Steps between C-alpha positions, in 0.01 A plus 500: 500500500640845407583735781286809447604670826584863467673533836800268498729388785848351443743422775877492455754484789227603751397806304137493390431695182139617463440600140185682385464354148233689302714721279227559239308697766810655662448248784171643605330289763162340459309309772649163406852644528426651835387154618817339353716745678321431832540123460872543428551727798336240725728233360823713524428583865512133582807404293831467686691484169414870420700757695421807300256594221575709186190641326514619138291542189543340156543727196481876497286549814547412861129521574241737346279445809155356493364406155245772423296262282472267802389739770303753296245230413413441870218648695592739778427221752715252311773756470505579874430159641693296252767686302621737767481245792658227302786726396557605856500143621756393250725815518497463885616142457790620279601780737483266797706212358760398759761510222624838382366612163696693239295668225680550165302777336606420147219691336251769592330453840172687495194469728479146617847439373639746748280353770652166415853637519420662834454148646874436451762565758742637235438649157746516207381715212647483147598841379231546241196425711222735622308466830167650587135470615275610218173359640323823584544605139269212418255588773603221730710477819822310558334190641770254578650684798632791288381747769594280792809282469645740239468787746665297774791395280547814279359781708166687461633787294653289225169306478302830492708616204435180307142414602344847524704706241596222258880546533691230312856444630804395306732241649739776623215694654364190653829429658517853653146465629579160668260312269786274385827403665727450199518566130633256241559552131228388268518122458718455805235516769448125550870429541523791744208349691659154504831647624308681768329176599835315519645772721197477734540131524844546657336642808353307786173336376319497836603848586399622154156346524438634853623844405267517208212414724597766752534769227155399360358532848655842545327615178166369627518191273361190669573609855277235659652212306852619569434522878347152512766348278779633722320388814425162344863442414599569861226275635576220253855473632409514867521239777135581570398365164703187529353430842147585389523260202652224711214541757241490229646179346543340844150609611623675810500853638797701381767591753615835372811654668512867604 
Protein backbone atom coordinates (compact mmCIF):
# COMPACT_ATOMS: atom_id res chain seq x y z
CA UNK A 1 0.00 0.00 0.00
CA UNK A 2 1.37 3.42 -0.95
CA UNK A 3 2.20 5.80 1.86
CA UNK A 4 0.05 8.90 1.35
CA UNK A 5 1.11 10.59 4.60
CA UNK A 6 1.96 14.25 4.26
CA UNK A 7 3.68 14.54 7.63
CA UNK A 8 6.68 12.21 7.62
CA UNK A 9 8.98 11.08 10.43
CA UNK A 10 12.41 9.58 9.90
CA UNK A 11 14.88 8.80 12.67
CA UNK A 12 18.67 8.76 12.21
CA UNK A 13 21.17 8.63 15.08
CA UNK A 14 18.45 9.61 17.59
CA UNK A 15 17.44 12.69 15.59
CA UNK A 16 13.81 12.62 14.54
CA UNK A 17 13.09 14.58 11.36
CA UNK A 18 9.49 15.73 10.97
CA UNK A 19 8.89 16.77 7.37
CA UNK A 20 5.76 18.57 6.20
CA UNK A 21 5.36 17.12 2.72
CA UNK A 22 2.73 18.99 0.73
CA UNK A 23 4.86 21.19 -1.51
CA UNK A 24 2.14 21.78 -4.12
CA UNK A 25 0.23 23.76 -1.45
CA UNK A 26 3.31 25.29 0.20
CA UNK A 27 2.79 22.77 3.01
CA UNK A 28 -0.53 24.26 4.09
CA UNK A 29 -2.17 22.11 6.76
CA UNK A 30 -5.58 20.52 6.32
CA UNK A 31 -7.50 18.62 8.99
CA UNK A 32 -6.00 15.25 8.09
CA UNK A 33 -2.47 16.66 8.34
CA UNK A 34 -3.23 18.16 11.74
CA UNK A 35 -4.36 14.73 12.89
CA UNK A 36 -1.22 13.12 11.41
CA UNK A 37 0.99 15.58 13.27
CA UNK A 38 -0.85 14.89 16.52
CA UNK A 39 -0.40 11.14 16.15
CA UNK A 40 3.30 11.54 15.39
CA UNK A 41 3.82 13.81 18.40
CA UNK A 42 2.20 11.21 20.66
CA UNK A 43 4.50 8.53 19.23
CA UNK A 44 7.65 10.67 19.46
CA UNK A 45 7.02 11.52 23.10
CA UNK A 46 7.09 7.79 23.94
CA UNK A 47 10.14 6.86 21.87
CA UNK A 48 13.43 6.52 23.71
CA UNK A 49 15.34 6.38 20.43
CA UNK A 50 14.52 10.04 19.65
CA UNK A 51 16.54 12.63 21.58
CA UNK A 52 15.76 15.74 19.54
CA UNK A 53 13.31 16.66 16.78
CA UNK A 54 14.03 18.73 13.66
CA UNK A 55 10.96 20.14 11.90
CA UNK A 56 11.11 21.35 8.29
CA UNK A 57 9.02 21.73 5.14
CA UNK A 58 9.38 20.18 1.70
CA UNK A 59 9.87 22.40 -1.33
CA UNK A 60 9.62 26.19 -1.34
CA UNK A 61 7.52 26.64 1.79
CA UNK A 62 8.01 25.83 5.45
CA UNK A 63 4.28 26.00 6.13
CA UNK A 64 1.71 28.36 4.65
CA UNK A 65 -0.52 27.83 7.69
CA UNK A 66 -4.00 26.39 7.65
CA UNK A 67 -5.34 25.46 4.23
CA UNK A 68 -7.87 28.18 3.42
CA UNK A 69 -9.90 25.78 1.27
CA UNK A 70 -10.19 23.45 4.27
CA UNK A 71 -11.28 25.87 6.97
CA UNK A 72 -13.27 28.37 4.91
CA UNK A 73 -15.84 25.69 4.05
CA UNK A 74 -16.65 25.06 7.72
CA UNK A 75 -19.54 26.56 9.66
CA UNK A 76 -18.63 28.95 12.47
CA UNK A 77 -19.36 26.18 14.98
CA UNK A 78 -17.20 23.66 13.11
CA UNK A 79 -14.44 26.22 12.82
CA UNK A 80 -14.40 27.04 16.53
CA UNK A 81 -15.14 23.61 17.97
CA UNK A 82 -13.15 21.58 15.45
CA UNK A 83 -10.52 23.43 13.47
CA UNK A 84 -9.31 25.79 16.21
CA UNK A 85 -9.50 23.29 19.07
CA UNK A 86 -7.86 20.50 17.09
CA UNK A 87 -5.05 22.83 16.05
CA UNK A 88 -4.49 23.87 19.65
CA UNK A 89 -4.47 20.26 20.84
CA UNK A 90 -1.85 19.23 18.30
CA UNK A 91 0.32 22.35 18.52
CA UNK A 92 0.29 22.01 22.32
CA UNK A 93 1.50 18.42 21.93
CA UNK A 94 4.36 19.59 19.71
CA UNK A 95 5.37 22.40 22.07
CA UNK A 96 5.22 20.07 25.06
CA UNK A 97 7.28 17.21 23.64
CA UNK A 98 9.85 16.14 26.19
CA UNK A 99 12.44 16.25 23.41
CA UNK A 100 13.73 19.65 22.27
CA UNK A 101 12.34 20.75 18.90
CA UNK A 102 14.32 22.70 16.30
CA UNK A 103 12.30 24.34 13.53
CA UNK A 104 14.09 24.86 10.22
CA UNK A 105 12.13 27.64 8.54
CA UNK A 106 13.19 26.85 4.99
CA UNK A 107 10.33 28.75 3.37
CA UNK A 108 7.88 31.46 4.31
CA UNK A 109 6.17 30.97 7.71
CA UNK A 110 2.89 32.85 7.67
CA UNK A 111 -0.16 32.55 9.90
CA UNK A 112 -0.41 28.98 11.11
CA UNK A 113 3.10 28.39 9.82
CA UNK A 114 4.46 30.92 12.30
CA UNK A 115 2.29 29.41 15.03
CA UNK A 116 3.81 26.03 14.14
CA UNK A 117 7.35 27.43 14.33
CA UNK A 118 6.51 29.03 17.68
CA UNK A 119 6.07 25.53 19.13
CA UNK A 120 9.78 24.86 18.65
CA UNK A 121 12.49 25.51 21.23
CA UNK A 122 14.89 26.90 18.62
CA UNK A 123 14.24 28.37 15.18
CA UNK A 124 16.65 28.52 12.25
CA UNK A 125 15.52 30.68 9.33
CA UNK A 126 16.94 30.51 5.84
CA UNK A 127 17.98 33.94 4.63
CA UNK A 128 15.26 34.38 1.99
CA UNK A 129 12.20 33.68 4.13
CA UNK A 130 9.44 35.96 5.38
CA UNK A 131 7.52 35.66 8.66
CA UNK A 132 4.17 37.19 9.52
CA UNK A 133 0.58 36.85 10.68
CA UNK A 134 -1.72 37.97 7.84
CA UNK A 135 -4.96 36.54 9.26
CA UNK A 136 -6.75 39.80 10.09
CA UNK A 137 -6.30 40.83 6.45
CA UNK A 138 -8.59 37.90 5.62
CA UNK A 139 -11.07 38.83 8.36
CA UNK A 140 -10.05 36.01 10.69
CA UNK A 141 -7.93 35.79 13.84
CA UNK A 142 -4.67 33.91 14.45
CA UNK A 143 -6.39 30.83 15.86
CA UNK A 144 -3.66 28.32 16.68
CA UNK A 145 -2.16 30.20 19.64
CA UNK A 146 -0.89 33.09 17.53
CA UNK A 147 -2.08 35.54 20.18
CA UNK A 148 -1.11 33.35 23.14
CA UNK A 149 1.98 31.14 22.77
CA UNK A 150 3.41 33.55 20.19
CA UNK A 151 3.10 36.43 22.69
CA UNK A 152 4.75 34.38 25.43
CA UNK A 153 7.64 33.40 23.20
CA UNK A 154 8.12 36.49 21.03
CA UNK A 155 6.71 39.34 23.09
CA UNK A 156 3.41 41.18 22.68
CA UNK A 157 4.70 44.08 20.61
CA UNK A 158 6.24 41.94 17.88
CA UNK A 159 2.94 40.03 17.65
CA UNK A 160 0.96 43.28 17.55
CA UNK A 161 3.02 44.48 14.60
CA UNK A 162 2.39 41.27 12.69
CA UNK A 163 -1.17 40.42 13.70
CA UNK A 164 -2.71 43.91 13.93
CA UNK A 165 -0.70 45.88 11.39
CA UNK A 166 0.29 43.16 8.95
CA UNK A 167 4.05 43.62 9.27
CA UNK A 168 5.98 40.92 7.42
CA UNK A 169 9.53 40.38 8.70
CA UNK A 170 12.56 39.35 6.70
CA UNK A 171 14.88 36.77 8.22
CA UNK A 172 17.28 39.48 9.44
CA UNK A 173 14.43 41.46 10.98
CA UNK A 174 13.02 38.33 12.56
CA UNK A 175 16.40 37.63 14.14
CA UNK A 176 16.54 41.15 15.62
CA UNK A 177 12.99 40.78 16.95
CA UNK A 178 13.75 37.42 18.58
CA UNK A 179 11.37 35.50 16.32
CA UNK A 180 14.22 33.27 15.16
CA UNK A 181 17.49 32.29 16.80
CA UNK A 182 19.79 31.74 13.83
CA UNK A 183 19.99 32.43 10.10
CA UNK A 184 21.31 29.98 7.51
CA UNK A 185 21.88 30.53 3.82
CA UNK A 186 19.14 29.39 1.46
CA UNK A 187 19.33 25.63 1.05
CA UNK A 188 21.51 25.16 4.13
CA UNK A 189 18.86 25.33 6.83
CA UNK A 190 18.34 21.60 7.29
CA UNK A 191 22.04 20.88 7.70
CA UNK A 192 22.26 23.77 10.19
CA UNK A 193 19.33 22.26 12.07
CA UNK A 194 20.92 18.82 12.13
CA UNK A 195 24.22 20.27 13.35
CA UNK A 196 22.34 22.12 16.09
CA UNK A 197 20.63 18.84 17.02
CA UNK A 198 23.96 17.01 17.19
CA UNK A 199 25.41 19.73 19.43
CA UNK A 200 22.39 19.53 21.73
CA UNK A 201 22.80 15.76 22.01
CA UNK A 202 26.25 16.26 23.54
CA UNK A 203 24.57 17.73 26.61
CA UNK A 204 23.11 15.74 29.52
CA UNK A 205 19.88 14.12 28.29
CA UNK A 206 18.07 14.04 31.62
CA UNK A 207 19.08 17.59 32.51
CA UNK A 208 18.05 18.79 29.04
CA UNK A 209 14.61 17.23 29.29
CA UNK A 210 14.00 18.56 32.80
CA UNK A 211 15.27 22.02 31.89
CA UNK A 212 12.92 22.20 28.90
CA UNK A 213 10.02 21.31 31.18
CA UNK A 214 11.01 24.01 33.67
CA UNK A 215 11.30 26.67 30.98
CA UNK A 216 7.91 25.68 29.59
CA UNK A 217 6.41 26.00 33.07
CA UNK A 218 8.00 29.43 33.53
CA UNK A 219 6.28 30.53 30.30
CA UNK A 220 2.94 29.24 31.56
CA UNK A 221 3.11 26.20 29.28
CA UNK A 222 1.73 23.04 30.95
CA UNK A 223 2.45 24.16 34.54
CA UNK A 224 0.20 21.51 36.09
CA UNK A 225 1.74 18.63 34.15
CA UNK A 226 5.29 19.81 34.89
CA UNK A 227 4.61 20.01 38.62
CA UNK A 228 3.06 16.56 38.76
CA UNK A 229 5.74 15.05 36.50
CA UNK A 230 8.52 16.35 38.75
CA UNK A 231 6.72 15.23 41.90
CA UNK A 232 5.97 11.88 40.28
CA UNK A 233 9.63 11.28 39.46
CA UNK A 234 10.58 11.96 43.07
CA UNK A 235 7.84 9.72 44.44
CA UNK A 236 8.62 6.93 41.97
CA UNK A 237 12.18 6.68 43.29
CA UNK A 238 11.26 6.79 46.97
CA UNK A 239 11.48 4.17 49.71
CA UNK A 240 7.83 4.95 50.44
CA UNK A 241 6.75 3.65 47.04
CA UNK A 242 8.83 0.51 47.37
CA UNK A 243 7.35 -0.21 50.78
CA UNK A 244 3.83 0.64 49.63
CA UNK A 245 4.04 -1.72 46.67
CA UNK A 246 5.56 -4.49 48.79
CA UNK A 247 2.79 -4.13 51.35
CA UNK A 248 0.13 -4.20 48.62
CA UNK A 249 1.56 -7.39 47.12
CA UNK A 250 2.00 -9.03 50.53
CA UNK A 251 -1.49 -7.95 51.65
CA UNK A 252 -0.28 -6.17 54.79
CA UNK A 253 -0.25 -2.64 56.14
CA UNK A 254 2.73 -0.60 54.95
CA UNK A 255 5.40 0.29 57.46
CA UNK A 256 6.52 3.70 56.22
CA UNK A 257 9.63 5.17 57.86
CA UNK A 258 9.78 8.79 58.92
